[in-house]
C-alpha positions as CSV (number, residue, x, y, z in Angstrom):
1,M,56.6,303.4,-104.1
2,G,55.6,300.3,-106.1
3,S,55.3,296.9,-104.4
4,G,58.5,295.7,-106.1
5,V,60.5,298.4,-104.5
6,T,59.0,297.8,-101.1
7,N,59.7,294.0,-101.4
8,C,63.4,294.8,-102.4
9,W,63.7,297.1,-99.4
10,K,62.2,294.4,-97.1
11,S,64.7,291.9,-98.4
12,R,67.6,294.2,-97.6
13,E,66.2,294.7,-94.1
14,L,65.9,290.9,-93.7
15,L,69.5,290.4,-94.8
16,K,70.5,292.9,-92.1
17,K,68.3,291.2,-89.5
18,F,69.5,287.7,-90.1
19,N,73.2,288.8,-90.6
20,L,74.7,286.0,-92.7
21,K,77.5,285.1,-90.2
22,S,78.6,282.1,-92.3
23,L,79.7,284.4,-95.1
24,K,81.3,286.9,-92.8
25,S,83.4,284.2,-91.0
26,G,85.3,283.5,-94.2
27,M,83.2,281.0,-96.1
28,N,83.8,281.5,-99.8
29,S,80.6,282.5,-101.5
30,S,81.6,280.6,-104.6
31,D,80.9,277.4,-102.6
32,L,77.2,278.5,-102.5
33,R,76.1,277.1,-105.8
34,A,73.3,274.5,-106.3
35,R,74.3,271.2,-107.9
36,E,71.0,269.4,-107.4
37,I,67.6,270.5,-106.1
38,R,65.1,268.2,-104.4
39,I,61.7,269.3,-103.2
40,T,59.0,267.4,-101.4
41,D,55.6,268.5,-99.9
42,D,57.4,269.9,-96.9
43,T,61.2,270.2,-97.6
44,L,63.6,272.0,-100.0
45,A,67.0,270.2,-100.2
46,I,69.9,271.5,-102.1
47,D,73.2,269.7,-102.8
48,L,75.9,272.3,-103.1
49,M,78.9,272.2,-105.4
50,D,81.2,271.8,-102.4
51,G,79.5,268.6,-101.3
52,R,77.3,269.9,-98.5
53,T,73.5,269.4,-98.5
54,V,71.2,272.1,-97.1
55,S,67.6,271.1,-96.1
56,V,65.0,273.7,-95.3
57,P,61.3,273.3,-94.3
58,L,58.9,274.8,-96.8
59,T,57.4,276.8,-94.1
60,Y,60.2,279.2,-94.7
61,Y,58.9,279.7,-98.2
62,P,55.0,279.9,-98.2
63,T,54.9,280.4,-101.9
64,L,56.4,277.0,-102.4
65,L,54.5,275.4,-99.5
66,H,51.1,276.4,-101.1
67,A,52.1,275.6,-104.7
68,T,51.0,272.4,-106.4
69,P,53.5,269.5,-106.6
70,E,53.9,270.2,-110.3
71,E,54.7,273.9,-109.7
72,R,57.2,273.0,-107.0
73,S,59.0,270.5,-109.2
74,D,59.4,272.8,-112.1
75,C,62.6,274.4,-110.8
76,A,66.1,274.9,-112.1
77,P,69.4,276.5,-111.0
78,I,70.0,279.9,-112.5
79,G,73.0,282.2,-112.6
80,A,75.6,279.4,-112.6
81,G,73.8,277.8,-109.6
82,Y,73.8,280.9,-107.3
83,G,70.0,281.0,-107.6
84,I,67.0,278.8,-108.1
85,E,64.0,279.6,-110.4
86,W,60.5,278.2,-110.3
87,C,59.2,279.2,-113.8
88,R,55.5,278.4,-113.3
89,L,55.5,280.5,-110.1
90,D,57.8,283.3,-111.3
91,Y,59.6,282.8,-108.0
92,H,63.4,283.0,-107.4
93,L,65.6,282.3,-104.4
94,S,69.3,282.8,-103.9
95,V,71.3,279.9,-102.6
96,E,73.1,282.3,-100.2
97,G,69.7,283.2,-98.7
98,I,68.7,279.6,-98.3
99,V,72.0,278.6,-96.7
100,G,71.7,281.7,-94.4
101,G,68.2,280.7,-93.2
102,I,66.5,283.8,-94.6
103,P,62.8,283.1,-95.0
104,E,60.5,284.5,-97.7
105,A,59.7,288.2,-97.1
106,P,56.7,288.6,-94.9
107,N,53.5,289.6,-96.7
108,L,55.0,289.0,-100.1
109,D,52.4,290.0,-102.6
110,R,52.3,287.2,-105.2
111,G,49.4,288.9,-107.1
112,A,49.4,290.7,-110.4
113,P,52.6,292.6,-111.4
114,A,52.6,296.3,-110.5
115,K,51.5,298.7,-113.3
116,R,54.3,300.8,-114.8
């Protein structure tokens, strides 16, 4: 199995482990879209379309924590705001996962892409 498949499997296991109760208790997932993204040396803050602001320490996302300020600041909403992309890092997070408190997959291999 390639590393991409393993990481996807680990992500599904993390979703089960952290059990997004906020979505299961009736929160409309369409509310979970990024309107504005702010990032500092230690915090990721997202203003959601419904008016809430979610702030998460970058320790949840080591790839962002260890990136340069320029790499961290090069981000944009994707998929109508349901996700965030850091182009220079080839890194993507879902707003649902951020709101749910799901950290980056442990031992995420940010090395060279797998051979096909």
